[in-house]
All heavy atoms as a GROMACS GRO file, in nm:
protein
  597
    1MET      N    1  -7.595  -1.680   1.053
    1MET     CA    2  -7.453  -1.718   1.042
    1MET      C    3  -7.440  -1.852   0.985
    1MET      O    4  -7.344  -1.884   0.915
    1MET     CB    5  -7.393  -1.718   1.181
    1MET     CG    6  -7.248  -1.771   1.180
    1MET     SD    7  -7.176  -1.809   1.336
    1MET     CE    8  -7.183  -1.655   1.416
    2GLY      N    9  -7.533  -1.935   1.004
    2GLY     CA   10  -7.529  -2.077   0.951
    2GLY      C   11  -7.617  -2.168   1.030
    2GLY      O   12  -7.694  -2.127   1.115
    3ASN      N   13  -7.605  -2.299   0.996
    3ASN     CA   14  -7.685  -2.389   1.064
    3ASN      C   15  -7.632  -2.417   1.206
    3ASN      O   16  -7.528  -2.362   1.246
    3ASN     CB   17  -7.701  -2.520   0.984
    3ASN     CG   18  -7.570  -2.591   0.964
    3ASN    OD1   19  -7.472  -2.573   1.045
    3ASN    ND2   20  -7.563  -2.670   0.863
    4ALA      N   21  -7.694  -2.502   1.280
    4ALA     CA   22  -7.657  -2.526   1.421
    4ALA      C   23  -7.517  -2.586   1.432
    4ALA      O   24  -7.442  -2.550   1.525
    4ALA     CB   25  -7.753  -2.625   1.484
    5VAL      N   26  -7.474  -2.666   1.337
    5VAL     CA   27  -7.341  -2.722   1.339
    5VAL      C   28  -7.234  -2.614   1.332
    5VAL      O   29  -7.137  -2.605   1.404
    5VAL     CB   30  -7.325  -2.827   1.222
    5VAL    CG1   31  -7.177  -2.875   1.221
    5VAL    CG2   32  -7.413  -2.942   1.245
    6VAL      N   33  -7.255  -2.517   1.238
    6VAL     CA   34  -7.162  -2.406   1.222
    6VAL      C   35  -7.164  -2.316   1.341
    6VAL      O   36  -7.060  -2.277   1.394
    6VAL     CB   37  -7.201  -2.327   1.093
    6VAL    CG1   38  -7.118  -2.201   1.079
    6VAL    CG2   39  -7.186  -2.411   0.964
    7ARG      N   40  -7.285  -2.283   1.393
    7ARG     CA   41  -7.293  -2.191   1.507
    7ARG      C   42  -7.221  -2.259   1.628
    7ARG      O   43  -7.151  -2.188   1.699
    7ARG     CB   44  -7.433  -2.164   1.541
    7ARG     CG   45  -7.503  -2.070   1.443
    7ARG     CD   46  -7.641  -2.025   1.492
    7ARG     NE   47  -7.729  -2.132   1.534
    7ARG     CZ   48  -7.813  -2.192   1.454
    7ARG    NH1   49  -7.822  -2.161   1.324
    7ARG    NH2   50  -7.892  -2.290   1.499
    8ASN      N   51  -7.242  -2.385   1.652
    8ASN     CA   52  -7.177  -2.455   1.765
    8ASN      C   53  -7.025  -2.462   1.750
    8ASN      O   54  -6.953  -2.449   1.846
    8ASN     CB   55  -7.237  -2.589   1.785
    8ASN     CG   56  -7.376  -2.583   1.850
    8ASN    OD1   57  -7.403  -2.491   1.923
    8ASN    ND2   58  -7.458  -2.672   1.813
    9ARG      N   59  -6.978  -2.479   1.628
    9ARG     CA   60  -6.833  -2.481   1.604
    9ARG      C   61  -6.768  -2.345   1.638
    9ARG      O   62  -6.670  -2.342   1.711
    9ARG     CB   63  -6.800  -2.522   1.461
    9ARG     CG   64  -6.653  -2.530   1.432
    9ARG     CD   65  -6.619  -2.572   1.290
    9ARG     NE   66  -6.667  -2.468   1.201
    9ARG     CZ   67  -6.742  -2.496   1.093
    9ARG    NH1   68  -6.775  -2.618   1.063
    9ARG    NH2   69  -6.776  -2.402   1.015
   10VAL      N   70  -6.834  -2.237   1.594
   10VAL     CA   71  -6.787  -2.108   1.618
   10VAL      C   72  -6.792  -2.076   1.768
   10VAL      O   73  -6.694  -2.026   1.831
   10VAL     CB   74  -6.862  -2.000   1.545
   10VAL    CG1   75  -6.830  -1.854   1.587
   10VAL    CG2   76  -6.838  -2.013   1.391
   11LYS      N   77  -6.904  -2.122   1.830
   11LYS     CA   78  -6.915  -2.095   1.977
   11LYS      C   79  -6.810  -2.175   2.056
   11LYS      O   80  -6.747  -2.119   2.148
   11LYS     CB   81  -7.055  -2.151   2.018
   11LYS     CG   82  -7.083  -2.126   2.166
   11LYS     CD   83  -7.225  -2.154   2.208
   11LYS     CE   84  -7.273  -2.292   2.169
   11LYS     NZ   85  -7.407  -2.327   2.215
   12ARG      N   86  -6.780  -2.300   2.016
   12ARG     CA   87  -6.669  -2.376   2.087
   12ARG      C   88  -6.534  -2.304   2.068
   12ARG      O   89  -6.457  -2.298   2.158
   12ARG     CB   90  -6.668  -2.517   2.036
   12ARG     CG   91  -6.776  -2.609   2.083
   12ARG     CD   92  -6.752  -2.754   2.049
   12ARG     NE   93  -6.714  -2.777   1.908
   12ARG     CZ   94  -6.802  -2.795   1.808
   12ARG    NH1   95  -6.924  -2.798   1.832
   12ARG    NH2   96  -6.757  -2.820   1.686
   13ARG      N   97  -6.505  -2.262   1.949
   13ARG     CA   98  -6.377  -2.198   1.921
   13ARG      C   99  -6.364  -2.065   2.002
   13ARG      O  100  -6.260  -2.041   2.056
   13ARG     CB  101  -6.367  -2.167   1.776
   13ARG     CG  102  -6.344  -2.292   1.693
   13ARG     CD  103  -6.336  -2.265   1.540
   13ARG     NE  104  -6.302  -2.388   1.477
   13ARG     CZ  105  -6.296  -2.394   1.339
   13ARG    NH1  106  -6.318  -2.285   1.266
   13ARG    NH2  107  -6.260  -2.504   1.280
   14LEU      N  108  -6.471  -1.990   2.008
   14LEU     CA  109  -6.463  -1.860   2.086
   14LEU      C  110  -6.459  -1.891   2.235
   14LEU      O  111  -6.386  -1.821   2.308
   14LEU     CB  112  -6.587  -1.775   2.050
   14LEU     CG  113  -6.580  -1.708   1.917
   14LEU    CD1  114  -6.713  -1.644   1.880
   14LEU    CD2  115  -6.465  -1.609   1.912
   15ARG      N  116  -6.521  -1.991   2.280
   15ARG     CA  117  -6.514  -2.033   2.425
   15ARG      C  118  -6.369  -2.070   2.460
   15ARG      O  119  -6.322  -2.035   2.561
   15ARG     CB  120  -6.602  -2.150   2.451
   15ARG     CG  121  -6.726  -2.113   2.525
   15ARG     CD  122  -6.793  -2.232   2.585
   15ARG     NE  123  -6.932  -2.202   2.580
   15ARG     CZ  124  -7.035  -2.283   2.550
   15ARG    NH1  125  -7.003  -2.412   2.522
   15ARG    NH2  126  -7.154  -2.248   2.550
   16GLU      N  127  -6.305  -2.140   2.371
   16GLU     CA  128  -6.169  -2.180   2.395
   16GLU      C  129  -6.076  -2.057   2.398
   16GLU      O  130  -5.991  -2.052   2.483
   16GLU     CB  131  -6.119  -2.283   2.287
   16GLU     CG  132  -5.978  -2.325   2.303
   16GLU     CD  133  -5.949  -2.398   2.435
   16GLU    OE1  134  -6.039  -2.462   2.490
   16GLU    OE2  135  -5.836  -2.394   2.483
   17ALA      N  136  -6.099  -1.964   2.304
   17ALA     CA  137  -6.021  -1.843   2.303
   17ALA      C  138  -6.042  -1.765   2.431
   17ALA      O  139  -5.952  -1.706   2.495
   17ALA     CB  140  -6.053  -1.759   2.182
   18ALA      N  141  -6.165  -1.763   2.480
   18ALA     CA  142  -6.202  -1.686   2.598
   18ALA      C  143  -6.149  -1.754   2.722
   18ALA      O  144  -6.131  -1.685   2.834
   18ALA     CB  145  -6.352  -1.669   2.610
   19SER      N  146  -6.118  -1.884   2.722
   19SER     CA  147  -6.070  -1.952   2.843
   19SER      C  148  -5.941  -1.888   2.889
   19SER      O  149  -5.913  -1.887   3.012
   19SER     CB  150  -6.058  -2.103   2.817
   19SER     OG  151  -5.950  -2.131   2.728
   20ASP      N  152  -5.856  -1.844   2.799
   20ASP     CA  153  -5.734  -1.772   2.837
   20ASP      C  154  -5.765  -1.647   2.922
   20ASP      O  155  -5.692  -1.615   3.012
   20ASP     CB  156  -5.648  -1.734   2.717
   20ASP     CG  157  -5.593  -1.855   2.642
   20ASP    OD1  158  -5.589  -1.961   2.708
   20ASP    OD2  159  -5.561  -1.842   2.528
   21THR      N  160  -5.868  -1.580   2.885
   21THR     CA  161  -5.915  -1.461   2.953
   21THR      C  162  -5.947  -1.490   3.101
   21THR      O  163  -5.906  -1.414   3.195
   21THR     CB  164  -6.032  -1.388   2.887
   21THR    OG1  165  -6.002  -1.366   2.753
   21THR    CG2  166  -6.072  -1.264   2.955
   22VAL      N  167  -6.015  -1.601   3.124
   22VAL     CA  168  -6.063  -1.637   3.255
   22VAL      C  169  -5.937  -1.671   3.338
   22VAL      O  170  -5.931  -1.644   3.461
   22VAL     CB  171  -6.157  -1.755   3.248
   22VAL    CG1  172  -6.185  -1.813   3.386
   22VAL    CG2  173  -6.285  -1.717   3.177
   23LYS      N  174  -5.836  -1.726   3.280
   23LYS     CA  175  -5.715  -1.765   3.348
   23LYS      C  176  -5.638  -1.642   3.391
   23LYS      O  177  -5.586  -1.638   3.498
   23LYS     CB  178  -5.623  -1.851   3.261
   23LYS     CG  179  -5.679  -1.990   3.238
   23LYS     CD  180  -5.592  -2.065   3.136
   23LYS     CE  181  -5.662  -2.196   3.096
   23LYS     NZ  182  -5.595  -2.257   2.985
   24THR      N  183  -5.628  -1.539   3.302
   24THR     CA  184  -5.552  -1.420   3.332
   24THR      C  185  -5.634  -1.310   3.410
   24THR      O  186  -5.575  -1.224   3.471
   24THR     CB  187  -5.496  -1.358   3.206
   24THR    OG1  188  -5.598  -1.328   3.118
   24THR    CG2  189  -5.394  -1.450   3.144
   25HIS      N  190  -5.766  -1.310   3.394
   25HIS     CA  191  -5.852  -1.216   3.460
   25HIS      C  192  -5.970  -1.288   3.520
   25HIS      O  193  -6.083  -1.275   3.472
   25HIS     CB  194  -5.903  -1.111   3.358
   25HIS     CG  195  -5.796  -1.038   3.285
   25HIS    ND1  196  -5.719  -0.940   3.342
   25HIS    CD2  197  -5.755  -1.046   3.157
   25HIS    CE1  198  -5.641  -0.892   3.256
   25HIS    NE2  199  -5.651  -0.956   3.143
   26PRO      N  200  -5.952  -1.363   3.634
   26PRO     CA  201  -6.055  -1.447   3.687
   26PRO      C  202  -6.169  -1.368   3.750
   26PRO      O  203  -6.279  -1.422   3.762
   26PRO     CB  204  -5.982  -1.528   3.788
   26PRO     CG  205  -5.867  -1.452   3.827
   26PRO     CD  206  -5.825  -1.374   3.705
   27HIS      N  207  -6.153  -1.242   3.783
   27HIS     CA  208  -6.256  -1.170   3.851
   27HIS      C  209  -6.272  -1.027   3.788
   27HIS      O  210  -6.167  -0.971   3.742
   27HIS     CB  211  -6.227  -1.155   3.999
   27HIS     CG  212  -6.208  -1.284   4.070
   27HIS    ND1  213  -6.312  -1.370   4.097
   27HIS    CD2  214  -6.100  -1.348   4.111
   27HIS    CE1  215  -6.269  -1.481   4.156
   27HIS    NE2  216  -6.131  -1.468   4.167
   28GLY      N  217  -6.389  -0.974   3.799
   28GLY     CA  218  -6.405  -0.828   3.762
   28GLY      C  219  -6.447  -0.798   3.628
   28GLY      O  220  -6.466  -0.681   3.593
   29TYR      N  221  -6.466  -0.895   3.536
   29TYR     CA  222  -6.506  -0.861   3.402
   29TYR      C  223  -6.625  -0.949   3.358
   29TYR      O  224  -6.630  -1.067   3.381
   29TYR     CB  225  -6.392  -0.888   3.302
   29TYR     CG  226  -6.270  -0.796   3.321
   29TYR    CD1  227  -6.162  -0.844   3.386
   29TYR    CD2  228  -6.282  -0.668   3.272
   29TYR    CE1  229  -6.053  -0.760   3.403
   29TYR    CE2  230  -6.171  -0.579   3.293
   29TYR     CZ  231  -6.058  -0.627   3.359
   29TYR     OH  232  -5.947  -0.544   3.376
   30TYR      N  233  -6.717  -0.879   3.290
   30TYR     CA  234  -6.822  -0.950   3.219
   30TYR      C  235  -6.801  -0.929   3.076
   30TYR      O  236  -6.798  -0.806   3.030
   30TYR     CB  237  -6.966  -0.897   3.256
   30TYR     CG  238  -7.004  -0.933   3.402
   30TYR    CD1  239  -6.991  -0.840   3.505
   30TYR    CD2  240  -7.055  -1.061   3.430
   30TYR    CE1  241  -7.026  -0.871   3.632
   30TYR    CE2  242  -7.089  -1.096   3.557
   30TYR     CZ  243  -7.077  -0.997   3.658
   30TYR     OH  244  -7.112  -1.031   3.790
   31ILE      N  245  -6.779  -1.030   2.998
   31ILE     CA  246  -6.745  -1.010   2.854
   31ILE      C  247  -6.854  -1.077   2.768
   31ILE      O  248  -6.888  -1.192   2.787
   31ILE     CB  249  -6.610  -1.068   2.820
   31ILE    CG1  250  -6.503  -1.000   2.906
   31ILE    CG2  251  -6.578  -1.062   2.676
   31ILE    CD1  252  -6.364  -1.066   2.901
   32ALA      N  253  -6.906  -0.999   2.678
   32ALA     CA  254  -6.998  -1.054   2.579
   32ALA      C  255  -6.935  -1.054   2.446
   32ALA      O  256  -6.873  -0.959   2.404
   32ALA     CB  257  -7.130  -0.970   2.574
   33VAL      N  258  -6.944  -1.167   2.375
   33VAL     CA  259  -6.879  -1.181   2.245
   33VAL      C  260  -6.993  -1.209   2.144
   33VAL      O  261  -7.074  -1.302   2.170
   33VAL     CB  262  -6.780  -1.297   2.246
   33VAL    CG1  263  -6.719  -1.322   2.107
   33VAL    CG2  264  -6.668  -1.272   2.346
   34ARG      N  265  -6.990  -1.136   2.036
   34ARG     CA  266  -7.089  -1.156   1.928
   34ARG      C  267  -7.011  -1.201   1.806
   34ARG      O  268  -6.917  -1.129   1.759
   34ARG     CB  269  -7.165  -1.023   1.904
   34ARG     CG  270  -7.265  -1.038   1.796
   34ARG     CD  271  -7.337  -0.915   1.774
   34ARG     NE  272  -7.245  -0.818   1.704
   34ARG     CZ  273  -7.285  -0.729   1.624
   34ARG    NH1  274  -7.408  -0.714   1.594
   34ARG    NH2  275  -7.197  -0.649   1.566
   35ALA      N  276  -7.043  -1.310   1.750
   35ALA     CA  277  -6.978  -1.360   1.630
   35ALA      C  278  -7.048  -1.302   1.510
   35ALA      O  279  -7.172  -1.316   1.496
   35ALA     CB  280  -6.984  -1.516   1.627
   36LEU      N  281  -6.979  -1.238   1.423
   36LEU     CA  282  -7.026  -1.188   1.301
   36LEU      C  283  -7.034  -1.298   1.196
   36LEU      O  284  -6.973  -1.401   1.210
   36LEU     CB  285  -6.940  -1.071   1.250
   36LEU     CG  286  -6.928  -0.954   1.345
   36LEU    CD1  287  -6.830  -0.853   1.289
   36LEU    CD2  288  -7.061  -0.888   1.365
   37PRO      N  289  -7.115  -1.276   1.088
   37PRO     CA  290  -7.132  -1.385   0.987
   37PRO      C  291  -7.003  -1.438   0.931
   37PRO      O  292  -6.994  -1.557   0.902
   37PRO     CB  293  -7.216  -1.320   0.882
   37PRO     CG  294  -7.298  -1.213   0.955
   37PRO     CD  295  -7.205  -1.164   1.060
   38ALA      N  296  -6.900  -1.357   0.917
   38ALA     CA  297  -6.771  -1.405   0.860
   38ALA      C  298  -6.707  -1.507   0.948
   38ALA      O  299  -6.618  -1.581   0.904
   38ALA     CB  300  -6.678  -1.287   0.832
   39SER      N  301  -6.750  -1.518   1.069
   39SER     CA  302  -6.687  -1.606   1.166
   39SER      C  303  -6.707  -1.750   1.128
   39SER      O  304  -6.624  -1.841   1.156
   39SER     CB  305  -6.751  -1.592   1.302
   39SER     OG  306  -6.733  -1.465   1.356
   40LYS      N  307  -6.810  -1.780   1.048
   40LYS     CA  308  -6.835  -1.918   1.006
   40LYS      C  309  -6.728  -1.975   0.920
   40LYS      O  310  -6.707  -2.100   0.916
   40LYS     CB  311  -6.974  -1.928   0.939
   40LYS     CG  312  -6.981  -1.867   0.802
   40LYS     CD  313  -7.126  -1.887   0.746
   40LYS     CE  314  -7.134  -1.815   0.614
   40LYS     NZ  315  -7.265  -1.823   0.564
   41ASN      N  316  -6.652  -1.887   0.851
   41ASN     CA  317  -6.542  -1.935   0.759
   41ASN      C  318  -6.406  -1.920   0.829
   41ASN      O  319  -6.305  -1.954   0.768
   41ASN     CB  320  -6.546  -1.863   0.631
   41ASN     CG  321  -6.674  -1.890   0.559
   41ASN    OD1  322  -6.724  -2.005   0.550
   41ASN    ND2  323  -6.733  -1.784   0.499
   42ALA      N  324  -6.398  -1.866   0.944
   42ALA     CA  325  -6.268  -1.837   1.011
   42ALA      C  326  -6.212  -1.962   1.078
   42ALA      O  327  -6.287  -2.045   1.129
   42ALA     CB  328  -6.290  -1.725   1.114
   43THR      N  329  -6.082  -1.966   1.073
   43THR     CA  330  -6.016  -2.078   1.146
   43THR      C  331  -6.012  -2.048   1.293
   43THR      O  332  -6.031  -1.930   1.332
   43THR     CB  333  -5.873  -2.097   1.094
   43THR    OG1  334  -5.795  -1.976   1.120
   43THR    CG2  335  -5.867  -2.118   0.945
   44TYR      N  336  -5.972  -2.141   1.376
   44TYR     CA  337  -5.954  -2.116   1.516
   44TYR      C  338  -5.846  -2.013   1.541
   44TYR      O  339  -5.870  -1.921   1.619
   44TYR     CB  340  -5.916  -2.244   1.592
   44TYR     CG  341  -5.878  -2.215   1.734
   44TYR    CD1  342  -5.972  -2.186   1.824
   44TYR    CD2  343  -5.740  -2.209   1.770
   44TYR    CE1  344  -5.940  -2.148   1.950
   44TYR    CE2  345  -5.708  -2.176   1.903
   44TYR     CZ  346  -5.806  -2.144   1.995
   44TYR     OH  347  -5.771  -2.114   2.121
   45GLN      N  348  -5.743  -2.014   1.463
   45GLN     CA  349  -5.637  -1.914   1.481
   45GLN      C  350  -5.686  -1.776   1.451
   45GLN      O  351  -5.651  -1.675   1.517
   45GLN     CB  352  -5.515  -1.948   1.390
   45GLN     CG  353  -5.437  -2.070   1.437
   45GLN     CD  354  -5.502  -2.206   1.404
   45GLN    OE1  355  -5.593  -2.209   1.320
   45GLN    NE2  356  -5.455  -2.308   1.463
   46GLN      N  357  -5.764  -1.762   1.344
   46GLN     CA  358  -5.821  -1.630   1.312
   46GLN      C  359  -5.914  -1.579   1.418
   46GLN      O  360  -5.904  -1.464   1.459
   46GLN     CB  361  -5.892  -1.636   1.179
   46GLN     CG  362  -5.799  -1.659   1.056
   46GLN     CD  363  -5.876  -1.693   0.931
   46GLN    OE1  364  -5.980  -1.765   0.938
   46GLN    NE2  365  -5.829  -1.644   0.819
   47LEU      N  366  -6.004  -1.666   1.460
   47LEU     CA  367  -6.096  -1.628   1.572
   47LEU      C  368  -6.023  -1.588   1.700
   47LEU      O  369  -6.054  -1.486   1.760
   47LEU     CB  370  -6.198  -1.737   1.603
   47LEU     CG  371  -6.304  -1.761   1.497
   47LEU    CD1  372  -6.388  -1.882   1.534
   47LEU    CD2  373  -6.400  -1.634   1.488
   48HIS      N  374  -5.922  -1.668   1.739
   48HIS     CA  375  -5.843  -1.639   1.854
   48HIS      C  376  -5.769  -1.505   1.838
   48HIS      O  377  -5.770  -1.423   1.932
   48HIS     CB  378  -5.744  -1.753   1.881
   48HIS     CG  379  -5.678  -1.743   2.018
   48HIS    ND1  380  -5.564  -1.668   2.037
   48HIS    CD2  381  -5.708  -1.804   2.132
   48HIS    CE1  382  -5.530  -1.678   2.164
   48HIS    NE2  383  -5.618  -1.755   2.225
   49HIS      N  384  -5.715  -1.478   1.723
   49HIS     CA  385  -5.642  -1.353   1.699
   49HIS      C  386  -5.743  -1.239   1.708
   49HIS      O  387  -5.711  -1.137   1.778
   49HIS     CB  388  -5.575  -1.362   1.561
   49HIS     CG  389  -5.505  -1.231   1.528
   49HIS    ND1  390  -5.560  -1.137   1.452
   49HIS    CD2  391  -5.384  -1.185   1.561
   49HIS    CE1  392  -5.472  -1.035   1.438
   49HIS    NE2  393  -5.367  -1.063   1.508
   50ASP      N  394  -5.853  -1.248   1.648
   50ASP     CA  395  -5.955  -1.141   1.649
   50ASP      C  396  -6.004  -1.115   1.793
   50ASP      O  397  -6.019  -0.998   1.839
   50ASP     CB  398  -6.066  -1.168   1.560
   50ASP     CG  399  -6.034  -1.157   1.412
   50ASP    OD1  400  -5.922  -1.106   1.383
   50ASP    OD2  401  -6.116  -1.200   1.326
   51TYR      N  402  -6.026  -1.226   1.863
   51TYR     CA  403  -6.079  -1.212   2.004
   51TYR      C  404  -5.971  -1.145   2.091
   51TYR      O  405  -6.002  -1.050   2.166
   51TYR     CB  406  -6.107  -1.354   2.057
   51TYR     CG  407  -6.139  -1.348   2.206
   51TYR    CD1  408  -6.266  -1.319   2.250
   51TYR    CD2  409  -6.040  -1.375   2.303
   51TYR    CE1  410  -6.295  -1.313   2.391
   51TYR    CE2  411  -6.068  -1.369   2.435
   51TYR     CZ  412  -6.192  -1.336   2.474
   51TYR     OH  413  -6.217  -1.332   2.614
   52THR      N  414  -5.842  -1.187   2.076
   52THR     CA  415  -5.739  -1.126   2.155
   52THR      C  416  -5.725  -0.978   2.123
   52THR      O  417  -5.704  -0.900   2.211
   52THR     CB  418  -5.606  -1.205   2.124
   52THR    OG1  419  -5.629  -1.342   2.160
   52THR    CG2  420  -5.495  -1.145   2.212
   53GLN      N  421  -5.726  -0.942   2.001
   53GLN     CA  422  -5.713  -0.799   1.956
   53GLN      C  423  -5.830  -0.722   2.019
   53GLN      O  424  -5.808  -0.609   2.070
   53GLN     CB  425  -5.710  -0.783   1.808
   53GLN     CG  426  -5.577  -0.809   1.749
   53GLN     CD  427  -5.578  -0.765   1.599
   53GLN    OE1  428  -5.673  -0.780   1.528
   53GLN    NE2  429  -5.472  -0.697   1.563
   54ALA      N  430  -5.952  -0.772   2.006
   54ALA     CA  431  -6.066  -0.696   2.060
   54ALA      C  432  -6.056  -0.681   2.217
   54ALA      O  433  -6.079  -0.575   2.270
   54ALA     CB  434  -6.195  -0.762   2.025
   55LEU      N  435  -6.016  -0.787   2.277
   55LEU     CA  436  -6.007  -0.783   2.428
   55LEU      C  437  -5.896  -0.685   2.473
   55LEU      O  438  -5.912  -0.613   2.562
   55LEU     CB  439  -5.974  -0.922   2.480
   55LEU     CG  440  -5.953  -0.934   2.627
   55LEU    CD1  441  -6.082  -0.899   2.702
   55LEU    CD2  442  -5.904  -1.073   2.674
   56THR      N  443  -5.780  -0.690   2.401
   56THR     CA  444  -5.676  -0.595   2.433
   56THR      C  445  -5.721  -0.449   2.412
   56THR      O  446  -5.692  -0.365   2.495
   56THR     CB  447  -5.552  -0.622   2.339
   56THR    OG1  448  -5.511  -0.754   2.362
   56THR    CG2  449  -5.440  -0.527   2.369
   57ALA      N  450  -5.796  -0.425   2.306
   57ALA     CA  451  -5.846  -0.286   2.284
   57ALA      C  452  -5.938  -0.243   2.394
   57ALA      O  453  -5.930  -0.132   2.444
   57ALA     CB  454  -5.916  -0.282   2.147
   58VAL      N  455  -6.026  -0.330   2.438
   58VAL     CA  456  -6.119  -0.299   2.545
   58VAL      C  457  -6.049  -0.276   2.677
   58VAL      O  458  -6.074  -0.181   2.751
   58VAL     CB  459  -6.229  -0.410   2.561
   58VAL    CG1  460  -6.308  -0.396   2.683
   58VAL    CG2  461  -6.320  -0.410   2.443
   59LEU      N  462  -5.957  -0.365   2.714
   59LEU     CA  463  -5.886  -0.352   2.839
   59LEU      C  464  -5.802  -0.226   2.838
   59LEU      O  465  -5.791  -0.158   2.943
   59LEU     CB  466  -5.790  -0.478   2.857
   59LEU     CG  467  -5.872  -0.608   2.891
   59LEU    CD1  468  -5.768  -0.722   2.902
   59LEU    CD2  469  -5.954  -0.597   3.014
   60THR      N  470  -5.743  -0.182   2.727
   60THR     CA  471  -5.666  -0.067   2.715
   60THR      C  472  -5.755   0.055   2.739
   60THR      O  473  -5.723   0.145   2.815
   60THR     CB  474  -5.604  -0.056   2.578
   60THR    OG1  475  -5.513  -0.166   2.560
   60THR    CG2  476  -5.525   0.072   2.561
   61LYS      N  477  -5.875   0.055   2.680
   61LYS     CA  478  -5.970   0.159   2.702
   61LYS      C  479  -6.017   0.169   2.846
   61LYS      O  480  -6.023   0.274   2.904
   61LYS     CB  481  -6.091   0.152   2.611
   61LYS     CG  482  -6.062   0.184   2.470
   61LYS     CD  483  -6.189   0.171   2.380
   61LYS     CE  484  -6.155   0.208   2.241
   61LYS     NZ  485  -6.272   0.199   2.154
   62LEU      N  486  -6.042   0.053   2.907
   62LEU     CA  487  -6.082   0.051   3.045
   62LEU      C  488  -5.967   0.101   3.139
   62LEU      O  489  -6.000   0.167   3.242
   62LEU     CB  490  -6.119  -0.094   3.090
   62LEU     CG  491  -6.248  -0.145   3.033
   62LEU    CD1  492  -6.273  -0.287   3.068
   62LEU    CD2  493  -6.370  -0.055   3.082
   63ALA      N  494  -5.850   0.083   3.102
   63ALA     CA  495  -5.738   0.125   3.181
   63ALA      C  496  -5.704   0.271   3.164
   63ALA      O  497  -5.621   0.328   3.235
   63ALA     CB  498  -5.613   0.043   3.152
   64GLY      N  499  -5.771   0.339   3.071
   64GLY     CA  500  -5.757   0.479   3.043
   64GLY      C  501  -5.635   0.507   2.971
   64GLY      O  502  -5.578   0.620   2.974
   65GLU      N  503  -5.580   0.411   2.895
   65GLU     CA  504  -5.456   0.430   2.825
   65GLU      C  505  -5.478   0.472   2.676
   65GLU      O  506  -5.388   0.486   2.601
   65GLU     CB  507  -5.374   0.305   2.824
   65GLU     CG  508  -5.335   0.260   2.964
   65GLU     CD  509  -5.266   0.127   2.966
   65GLU    OE1  510  -5.244   0.068   2.864
   65GLU    OE2  511  -5.240   0.078   3.079
   66HIS      N  512  -5.609   0.489   2.635
   66HIS     CA  513  -5.628   0.529   2.498
   66HIS      C  514  -5.622   0.682   2.488
   66HIS      O  515  -5.642   0.755   2.579
   66HIS     CB  516  -5.766   0.480   2.458
   66HIS     CG  517  -5.883   0.552   2.514
   66HIS    ND1  518  -5.917   0.536   2.653
   66HIS    CD2  519  -5.971   0.642   2.469
   66HIS    CE1  520  -6.023   0.612   2.678
   66HIS    NE2  521  -6.058   0.676   2.572
   67LYS      N  522  -5.592   0.726   2.372
   67LYS     CA  523  -5.581   0.867   2.343
   67LYS      C  524  -5.720   0.923   2.312
   67LYS      O  525  -5.798   0.863   2.233
   67LYS     CB  526  -5.502   0.897   2.212
   67LYS     CG  527  -5.358   0.908   2.235
   67LYS     CD  528  -5.294   0.956   2.103
   67LYS     CE  529  -5.154   0.994   2.128
   67LYS     NZ  530  -5.087   1.039   2.004
   68PRO      N  531  -5.759   1.031   2.388
   68PRO     CA  532  -5.887   1.089   2.360
   68PRO      C  533  -5.894   1.147   2.215
   68PRO      O  534  -5.787   1.175   2.162
   68PRO     CB  535  -5.905   1.200   2.460
   68PRO     CG  536  -5.791   1.185   2.557
   68PRO     CD  537  -5.693   1.094   2.495
   69ARG      N  538  -6.012   1.152   2.161
   69ARG     CA  539  -6.023   1.216   2.029
   69ARG      C  540  -5.964   1.351   2.028
   69ARG      O  541  -5.990   1.435   2.115
   69ARG     CB  542  -6.170   1.219   1.983
   69ARG     CG  543  -6.224   1.085   1.952
   69ARG     CD  544  -6.363   1.097   1.896
   69ARG     NE  545  -6.416   0.964   1.871
   69ARG     CZ  546  -6.515   0.938   1.802
   69ARG    NH1  547  -6.583   1.030   1.740
   69ARG    NH2  548  -6.556   0.816   1.782
   70GLY      N  549  -5.894   1.383   1.922
   70GLY     CA  550  -5.832   1.514   1.905
   70GLY      C  551  -5.700   1.532   1.984
   70GLY      O  552  -5.638   1.642   1.975
   71ALA      N  553  -5.659   1.431   2.049
   71ALA     CA  554  -5.533   1.441   2.125
   71ALA      C  555  -5.416   1.459   2.028
   71ALA      O  556  -5.410   1.395   1.927
   71ALA     CB  557  -5.507   1.317   2.213
   72GLY      N  558  -5.337   1.552   2.060
   72GLY     CA  559  -5.217   1.574   1.978
   72GLY      C  560  -5.246   1.672   1.862
   72GLY      O  561  -5.154   1.704   1.790
   73GLN      N  562  -5.367   1.722   1.846
   73GLN     CA  563  -5.394   1.813   1.738
   73GLN      C  564  -5.379   1.958   1.792
   73GLN      O  565  -5.409   1.983   1.908
   73GLN     CB  566  -5.540   1.788   1.691
   73GLN     CG  567  -5.558   1.660   1.622
   73GLN     CD  568  -5.704   1.635   1.572
   73GLN    OE1  569  -5.790   1.725   1.600
   73GLN    NE2  570  -5.728   1.527   1.510
   74ASN      N  571  -5.333   2.041   1.706
   74ASN     CA  572  -5.317   2.181   1.749
   74ASN      C  573  -5.446   2.256   1.719
   74ASN      O  574  -5.493   2.262   1.605
   74ASN     CB  575  -5.196   2.240   1.664
   74ASN     CG  576  -5.159   2.371   1.715
   74ASN    OD1  577  -5.220   2.431   1.807
   74ASN    ND2  578  -5.056   2.430   1.653
   75HIS      N  579  -5.506   2.311   1.820
   75HIS     CA  580  -5.632   2.386   1.805
   75HIS      C  581  -5.608   2.534   1.824
   75HIS      O  582  -5.623   2.588   1.927
   75HIS     CB  583  -5.730   2.341   1.911
   75HIS     CG  584  -5.766   2.194   1.898
   75HIS    ND1  585  -5.853   2.151   1.796
   75HIS    CD2  586  -5.734   2.087   1.968
   75HIS    CE1  587  -5.867   2.013   1.812
   75HIS    NE2  588  -5.793   1.976   1.915
   76GLU      N  589  -5.562   2.597   1.718
   76GLU     CA  590  -5.536   2.746   1.729
   76GLU      C  591  -5.651   2.820   1.670
   76GLU      O  592  -5.725   2.787   1.590
   76GLU     CB  593  -5.410   2.776   1.647
   76GLU     CG  594  -5.286   2.719   1.712
   76GLU     CD  595  -5.161   2.758   1.636
   76GLU    OE1  596  -5.162   2.862   1.563
   76GLU    OE2  597  -5.063   2.686   1.650
   0.00000   0.00000   0.00000
């Protein structure tokens, strides 16, 4: 992803984005975040947006609110 300075900057930004998660969901979740190489060029706002979207998708799946594959398709 980059040198130590870049990795630490991305790590700090993702930690800050994740701090909101701890405030809203203090118990019951273990979350692992993996930064992809494109993260090194992302702004804080971009990383926060991506983190929030990914977290929302995961929480939706955990809550069972996602559509199963093939839902809504006519199988005649």
